[in-house]
C-alpha positions as a LaTeX table, in Angstrom:
\begin{tabular}{lrrr}
\hline
Residue & $x$ (\AA) & $y$ (\AA) & $z$ (\AA) \\
\hline
Unk1 & $-8.28$ & 2.57 & $-24.12$ \\
Unk2 & $-5.14$ & 0.77 & $-23.82$ \\
Unk3 & $-2.81$ & $-0.60$ & $-26.55$ \\
Unk4 & $-4.64$ & $-3.20$ & $-28.65$ \\
Unk5 & $-8.06$ & $-1.60$ & $-27.94$ \\
Unk6 & $-8.55$ & $-3.01$ & $-24.48$ \\
Unk7 & $-10.60$ & $-0.91$ & $-22.16$ \\
Unk8 & $-9.33$ & $-0.36$ & $-18.67$ \\
Unk9 & $-12.72$ & 0.54 & $-17.30$ \\
Unk10 & $-13.68$ & 3.11 & $-14.67$ \\
Unk11 & $-11.52$ & 3.55 & $-11.65$ \\
Unk12 & $-13.92$ & 2.76 & $-8.83$ \\
Unk13 & $-13.41$ & 2.02 & $-5.15$ \\
Unk14 & $-13.74$ & $-1.67$ & $-5.69$ \\
Unk15 & $-11.23$ & $-1.70$ & $-8.71$ \\
Unk16 & $-8.77$ & 0.30 & $-6.43$ \\
Unk17 & $-9.33$ & $-2.28$ & $-3.65$ \\
Unk18 & $-8.67$ & $-5.25$ & $-6.03$ \\
Unk19 & $-5.38$ & $-3.61$ & $-7.30$ \\
Unk20 & $-4.26$ & $-3.20$ & $-3.62$ \\
Unk21 & $-5.24$ & $-6.74$ & $-2.87$ \\
Unk22 & $-3.22$ & $-7.96$ & $-5.87$ \\
Unk23 & $-0.14$ & $-5.94$ & $-4.68$ \\
Unk24 & $-0.45$ & $-7.41$ & $-1.26$ \\
Unk25 & $-0.74$ & $-10.92$ & $-2.63$ \\
Unk26 & 2.48 & $-10.43$ & $-4.68$ \\
Unk27 & 4.26 & $-9.00$ & $-1.67$ \\
Unk28 & 3.20 & $-11.84$ & 0.62 \\
Unk29 & 3.72 & $-14.52$ & $-1.95$ \\
Unk30 & 7.12 & $-13.28$ & $-2.86$ \\
Unk31 & 8.21 & $-13.18$ & 0.77 \\
Unk32 & 6.95 & $-16.72$ & 1.37 \\
Unk33 & 8.65 & $-18.10$ & $-1.68$ \\
Unk34 & 12.00 & $-16.48$ & $-0.96$ \\
Unk35 & 12.01 & $-17.60$ & 2.67 \\
Unk36 & 10.88 & $-21.20$ & 2.37 \\
Unk37 & 12.33 & $-22.18$ & $-1.15$ \\
Unk38 & 15.53 & $-21.97$ & $-2.76$ \\
Unk39 & 14.26 & $-19.71$ & $-5.46$ \\
Unk40 & 15.72 & $-16.11$ & $-5.66$ \\
Unk41 & 13.79 & $-12.96$ & $-5.98$ \\
Unk42 & 11.97 & $-12.13$ & $-9.15$ \\
Unk43 & 11.55 & $-8.80$ & $-10.93$ \\
Unk44 & 8.13 & $-8.22$ & $-9.09$ \\
Unk45 & 9.43 & $-9.05$ & $-5.57$ \\
Unk46 & 12.57 & $-6.92$ & $-6.19$ \\
Unk47 & 10.34 & $-4.02$ & $-7.32$ \\
Unk48 & 8.16 & $-4.53$ & $-4.12$ \\
Unk49 & 11.20 & $-4.45$ & $-1.84$ \\
Unk50 & 12.55 & $-1.32$ & $-3.58$ \\
Unk51 & 9.49 & 0.68 & $-2.54$ \\
Unk52 & 10.35 & 0.58 & 1.03 \\
Unk53 & 7.40 & 0.35 & 3.37 \\
Unk54 & 4.79 & 1.12 & 0.80 \\
Unk55 & 4.13 & $-2.59$ & $-0.11$ \\
Unk56 & 4.52 & $-3.82$ & 3.59 \\
Unk57 & 1.95 & $-1.18$ & 4.64 \\
Unk58 & $-0.42$ & $-2.30$ & 1.90 \\
Unk59 & $-0.04$ & $-5.96$ & 2.89 \\
Unk60 & $-0.83$ & $-5.13$ & 6.51 \\
Unk61 & $-3.82$ & $-2.92$ & 5.59 \\
Unk62 & $-5.22$ & $-5.71$ & 3.19 \\
Unk63 & $-4.80$ & $-8.39$ & 5.86 \\
Unk64 & $-6.52$ & $-6.19$ & 8.48 \\
Unk65 & $-9.43$ & $-5.61$ & 6.01 \\
Unk66 & $-9.76$ & $-9.27$ & 5.18 \\
Unk67 & $-9.89$ & $-10.36$ & 8.78 \\
Unk68 & $-12.44$ & $-7.59$ & 9.66 \\
Unk69 & $-14.63$ & $-8.46$ & 6.71 \\
Unk70 & $-14.64$ & $-12.09$ & 7.82 \\
Unk71 & $-16.05$ & $-10.95$ & 11.15 \\
Unk72 & $-18.74$ & $-8.65$ & 9.79 \\
Unk73 & $-20.60$ & $-9.50$ & 6.66 \\
Unk74 & $-21.61$ & $-5.81$ & 5.84 \\
Unk75 & $-17.98$ & $-4.51$ & 6.35 \\
Unk76 & $-17.18$ & $-1.30$ & 4.35 \\
Unk77 & $-13.85$ & $-2.51$ & 3.12 \\
Unk78 & $-13.18$ & 0.33 & 0.65 \\
Unk79 & $-13.71$ & 3.02 & 3.38 \\
Unk80 & $-11.63$ & 1.05 & 5.85 \\
Unk81 & $-8.70$ & 0.92 & 3.43 \\
Unk82 & $-8.90$ & 4.56 & 2.59 \\
Unk83 & $-8.91$ & 5.52 & 6.27 \\
Unk84 & $-5.94$ & 3.23 & 7.04 \\
Unk85 & $-3.88$ & 4.73 & 4.11 \\
Unk86 & $-4.72$ & 8.32 & 5.41 \\
Unk87 & $-3.73$ & 7.30 & 8.91 \\
Unk88 & $-0.46$ & 5.83 & 7.58 \\
Unk89 & 0.22 & 8.98 & 5.51 \\
Unk90 & $-0.44$ & 11.33 & 8.60 \\
Unk91 & 1.78 & 9.11 & 10.86 \\
Unk92 & 4.60 & 9.25 & 8.25 \\
Unk93 & 4.34 & 13.00 & 7.84 \\
Unk94 & 4.47 & 13.37 & 11.64 \\
Unk95 & 7.41 & 11.02 & 11.91 \\
Unk96 & 9.24 & 13.12 & 9.24 \\
Unk97 & 8.53 & 16.39 & 11.06 \\
Unk98 & 6.17 & 17.75 & 8.45 \\
Unk99 & 3.22 & 17.84 & 10.87 \\
Unk100 & 3.73 & 19.60 & 14.21 \\
Unk101 & 6.91 & 21.35 & 15.44 \\
Unk102 & 8.30 & 24.59 & 14.22 \\
Unk103 & 8.61 & 25.77 & 10.65 \\
Unk104 & 12.32 & 24.75 & 10.28 \\
Unk105 & 11.54 & 21.14 & 11.33 \\
Unk106 & 8.51 & 21.15 & 8.87 \\
Unk107 & 10.56 & 22.50 & 6.01 \\
Unk108 & 13.22 & 19.83 & 6.63 \\
Unk109 & 10.62 & 17.14 & 6.82 \\
Unk110 & 9.00 & 18.23 & 3.54 \\
Unk111 & 12.31 & 18.07 & 1.55 \\
Unk112 & 11.85 & 14.32 & 1.44 \\
Unk113 & 8.59 & 14.69 & $-0.51$ \\
Unk114 & 9.62 & 17.56 & $-2.84$ \\
Unk115 & 11.21 & 16.86 & $-6.19$ \\
\hline
\end{tabular}
């Protein structure tokens, strides 16, 4: 239960996908508004920019999922989003030297992810 007695509900694949779609919409909407209007950034768009490539990656994955689901009516969107996020994680770990290479390079790459 959240403050005020509101239930959040179970965290399912569909709920997680809806949250990712919302974040993608905020990212795309904020970028369009900033580019084509005289309005400045908002707190939400500033937060999205501060996260680095996280929100951009999410936007690309959601757009790919949306386009693919338009082409195939029985498209497994939740599984595709999960696979694309795992692929992104693996590519980032490989880019940072965590995967592959010698132990010194792996340790150096892991420093980015350790507290």
